[in-house]
Structure formats: structure tokens, C-alpha cells
C-alpha angles and dihedrals in degrees: 000000000000113000114214126180119207086216098056138060090220136083127205111224128187116235096188143276135259131203113244121158116242095357105184124147123021132199134174111221128188107226129174087262092054136267113338129192111220123197122192114209125208124213124181091207128044124347121343123227146238123203134177142199112214117214094002091185088074091054098053094091093054107018094158089070097039115148105240116179134192121252109211114202120202088242132057113256113211102196112344115207121175122011109197138173118272112219112254090236089067101039130340119241097003141132131211118223124197107208140195141050140210097263119104116276090014100071103085092087136167148182111262130199110206120187118202129201130221091274090054093250123135114263096179142347124204131180107221096191133066116242111261107188114250096005122121135184133224109170145015139183132202116232137145097248101177101033097245092129094254124110111241129190126248115194141155131226133193143188128203117202129178094262105019145013134219134205137183137185108222134199118203110197116218108240092208093237131080093236098041125109119255106233114228123222122179104218101184145331120254113055109098120158117001131019138153130218112220134152106252111152100043091238113124090196091070131064108221120210132175114201129199097213106204101181097044092040097229143110115231141175123215128197111200126193105235095211097052102022087228124137107247095180138007128190128197104221097181129357091179098058094105121226096349112218124162132012142182137182106233138139096254098177098034095238093134094259127100119246131192114248114200138177126197127208112226136162094222128067087218092066104027113104152140116235137190120209124201109225110231122220087236100054093201091062125085117298102219109233126214124187109231097177137348145170100071103170122203110239118220134335129321141124112289094342112192140169156249107025132189120351131211125198106207138175104215089207094049095208093057096083094143091069129082109279126240112233125223116203128201101210097205104185091013084070093219141091119233140198121212110200121199123243122206093251114089113269095357120129137168121227125220133171114240093189140339108215105174089236137088112279112215132187122328132223115218123188144129091255099175097038096240093128094255125102127245124196137197134194139173133235100214099191096049097035099237135137116208127203126201138169137204115235129185117248128196114300115262 
């Protein structure tokens, strides 16, 4: 099926699908050997997996027969989430994996540095964090927190007990040597799963972070003094967002000013939504909220099913960044992938289903894989063990 929107000059075309057990979160990483598509694989029992597709641009014409291979770290991963590029200044040809989840036996997570050789085999795997019983990790960013010229790691970890949950924003200080220990500093309680670092207050002495706090169901901003790693101000952006999930800074309405795009993760179609917030000049004032899409219904049975999942603002023609973005949505418990297409009017979008798979849709990877100026995207169906590939193509001008 080719999905065409009457409101867009682009079509979404399937390239194929490939069986891969437990396919969950996908990332495209630029290694020395070229772009590589990584797929983390969840397993409720035993070790979880990590696979890759080298030179994915060569597989686009026949994705059904793509040559995925297993990446075998020198440590056991419990429940690998994101697998992102490590800056060359820290370690050449390496990925960073945030590991762990809230299910039993999978919740003693960590942040892992995995170096890969020219043959895409693991040279070394190191856990940068100390085990904190019951805490797991989903995401991390590289940033020079203290201004010493070295890129540090900011991450968040969470625990979910029967009666209560816990969450911490964590700074891992770069030791400056490959073999040195990364010193942990707990910055504040609250951030748990997803956050974004973005300069908001114009003050270079603070590190500004917005956190989608899933367990406390709120959206908050934190301003952290770089010299002391202490929070000097926090702002509650929205305490009625629901179970906040994913977020991006992007100009949603193409007015030349960045907005905050947020998804929640709810079990009811009545409360599940994707929102855009206008960022006020006075950050302590109200952040005007617009509903971009809503009504994501969980499909079928399953423990604590919720939707939507991760969201991805994308410009199908990657050079056209001054236009309103399209938005790809991994439906998670809705068991479908969606495309939100911009209308001319402000924050208005249409919502269409790309595919309903009957399985949980995890994180997507979006990139111009073949360098033709148009984006491709990939996502996994965890329950059915399938990876899907799609591309944007330009249709006739309207």
C-alpha cells in the first residue's frame, strides 16, 4: 500500500519487512564503516539482544532479504533501549546503550559503552554506571556539563515498585581517559524516562533540561548550575499532560520559533494525545498548549498497554527545514504506526495510519539513508518480531 495525503506533496511507500525476534528500538548510527541500523531486542527471559544492518542503503531495494547480524557485547544486556552514537572525542566507533526496564529481573539497568571494530564486532563493553537495585535507564545525551572541555553524559533512571516509584537525573563526569571511572552525581529527583537538553534561559552558566516525567505525570523544566550541579530553578510546564512520554524541540507551526512537541502514554483513547507547547519569553509563564493529535486507542490485550509511543518530527525533503514538519508516531500499545501531516493553519495536522500490525510498535529510526535528500524510516513490531522499512517520495505538486 502507498499512503498518500491530499494535504502533502509526499507519499509514504513500504520498502519491505524483515523478521527479527523481539525488534524494539531502532537507531541509525554513523560509524567509521558507514551508516548502520541498530535494533535493540527485548526478551522477557534470559539475555536480550542487539542486532545491526550494515550499509542499510544497499538493502533498501530488497529489504525483505536484508542481512541483519547479531552484535554480541562482552556483557549481558537485560533490556536494551536506545543505542546511540558515541562522539569520536570520547571513543572512536562506539555506541552507548541505555539498559533496563521495570519488569522483574530486568530492572537493574545501566549505561553501557560498546566499542566496535572495523568488522562490526565488539571490541569492548563497559558499564559506566554503578548498579542501583531496581533502577533502569532509557535515554542519555552527551554535553559538557562543567565546562572542562570534555563531553559528559546526562541520563535519567527510574524504579517502579508496587507502591511507589523513584526517579533521578544523573550526571556522569567524563574522566578524560578511556580507562577512567565516570563519576556519578545525582542532580535531582523527578526525571525518569525521556528528557531533552536545550538552551532556554539564555544563561550559559545553567544547563537547561525539559523532562517528560512519566511516573509523576507532568512536564517540567530544570535549570542546573554548571559549577555546582545544583538545580537553581524548576518550572512545572504542565501537570495535566498525563503520563508524559517523548518530547522534541521543533518549530511545529513554522513561525520561526521553536515549540515543544510532546506525547503522553495513556491506556485510554480519551486521554492519549500529542501536544505542542509554545515557549513563552518568560519561561515561568503559561506554555500555551495545542492538541496536535488524540484518540490513540490501545488495540487488544496486554499488561498495562498504553499509547501513543515515541514521536518523530521529520522533514520528508530533508533540506526543507523551514517548513512545518511531518510527524511520525510509533503507536506502542496502539499497535500501529501513524503519520501526522501538516495543514496550512497553525498547529493543525491530519492523522493517518501507515500500518496496523497487531503488535507493539517501538522506537523508530529516521534518516536519509541513501543520500537522495528524502527521508527513510524503520520501526519494529516487538510482539511479532518484524522490522519494517518505509521511504518518503515526492508526489505531484498540489
